[in-house]
Kinemage of the C-alpha trace (Angstrom):
@kinemage 1
@onewidth
@group {chain A} dominant
@subgroup {mainchain}
@vectorlist {calphas} color= white
{ca unk a 1} P 94.210 104.476 -32.297
{ca unk a 2} L 97.787 105.480 -31.701
{ca unk a 3} L 100.399 102.759 -31.683
{ca unk a 4} L 103.107 102.687 -29.091
{ca unk a 5} L 106.644 102.635 -30.364
{ca unk a 6} L 109.119 100.333 -28.704
{ca unk a 7} L 112.796 101.086 -28.813
{ca unk a 8} L 114.242 97.667 -28.044
{ca unk a 9} L 113.736 94.270 -29.665
{ca unk a 10} L 112.959 92.854 -26.217
{ca unk a 11} L 110.146 95.375 -25.692
{ca unk a 12} L 108.671 94.563 -29.127
{ca unk a 13} L 108.835 90.823 -28.418
{ca unk a 14} L 107.197 91.298 -25.017
{ca unk a 15} L 104.408 93.381 -26.541
{ca unk a 16} L 103.872 90.700 -29.215
{ca unk a 17} L 103.681 87.927 -26.596
{ca unk a 18} L 101.326 89.904 -24.382
{ca unk a 19} L 98.954 90.648 -27.267
{ca unk a 20} L 98.775 86.983 -28.324
{ca unk a 21} L 98.841 85.468 -24.862
{ca unk a 22} L 101.924 83.338 -25.472
{ca unk a 23} L 104.937 82.700 -23.222
{ca unk a 24} L 107.724 82.658 -25.830
{ca unk a 25} L 108.047 84.626 -29.095
{ca unk a 26} L 107.851 81.565 -31.341
{ca unk a 27} L 105.317 81.389 -34.160
{ca unk a 28} L 104.931 78.244 -36.240
{ca unk a 29} L 104.670 79.128 -39.928
{ca unk a 30} L 101.362 77.852 -41.366
{ca unk a 31} L 102.862 75.659 -44.107
{ca unk a 32} L 100.225 74.220 -46.450
{ca unk a 33} L 100.372 70.442 -46.377
{ca unk a 34} L 103.265 70.337 -43.909
{ca unk a 35} L 101.732 71.433 -40.626
{ca unk a 36} L 100.190 68.468 -38.795
{ca unk a 37} L 98.255 69.032 -35.581
{ca unk a 38} L 100.991 67.273 -33.593
{ca unk a 39} L 103.548 69.931 -34.594
{ca unk a 40} L 101.227 72.807 -33.718
{ca unk a 41} L 100.342 71.110 -30.432
{ca unk a 42} L 104.026 70.769 -29.534
{ca unk a 43} L 104.672 74.445 -30.297
{ca unk a 44} L 101.603 75.589 -28.351
{ca unk a 45} L 102.425 73.391 -25.363
{ca unk a 46} L 105.948 74.852 -25.332
{ca unk a 47} L 104.456 78.358 -25.031
{ca unk a 48} L 104.513 79.466 -28.670
{ca unk a 49} L 101.800 80.012 -31.256
{ca unk a 50} L 100.822 76.981 -33.350
{ca unk a 51} L 99.314 77.282 -36.826
{ca unk a 52} L 97.319 75.372 -39.402
{ca unk a 53} L 98.364 75.508 -43.063
{ca unk a 54} L 94.815 75.164 -44.381
{ca unk a 55} L 95.420 76.370 -47.940
{ca unk a 56} L 95.031 72.948 -49.578
{ca unk a 57} L 92.693 71.428 -46.982
{ca unk a 58} L 88.995 70.733 -47.494
{ca unk a 59} L 86.526 72.070 -44.913
{ca unk a 60} L 86.077 68.675 -43.258
{ca unk a 61} L 89.867 68.291 -43.002
{ca unk a 62} L 90.124 71.702 -41.338
{ca unk a 63} L 87.423 70.720 -38.854
{ca unk a 64} L 89.244 67.447 -38.072
{ca unk a 65} L 92.580 69.274 -37.687
{ca unk a 66} L 90.972 71.787 -35.330
{ca unk a 67} L 89.235 69.107 -33.281
{ca unk a 68} L 92.497 67.183 -32.804
{ca unk a 69} L 94.389 70.350 -31.900
{ca unk a 70} L 91.820 71.396 -29.301
{ca unk a 71} L 91.536 67.897 -27.838
{ca unk a 72} L 95.279 67.524 -27.261
{ca unk a 73} L 96.142 70.927 -25.763
């Protein structure tokens, strides 16, 4: 598949937002141990892309994080 090249930063940001389905080009860094669902929810509700820093989380903690995130969107 050939990739399109974009000449301006605005065009690249717009392409990024369109591909991810977000309204603003803000991505929350998935910081292990420092990324509560409330922060990701706030970013997502503002139009950005939230994230879960699951590196040090156990599977049941990841499931709980995900359930809270989905419930509060």
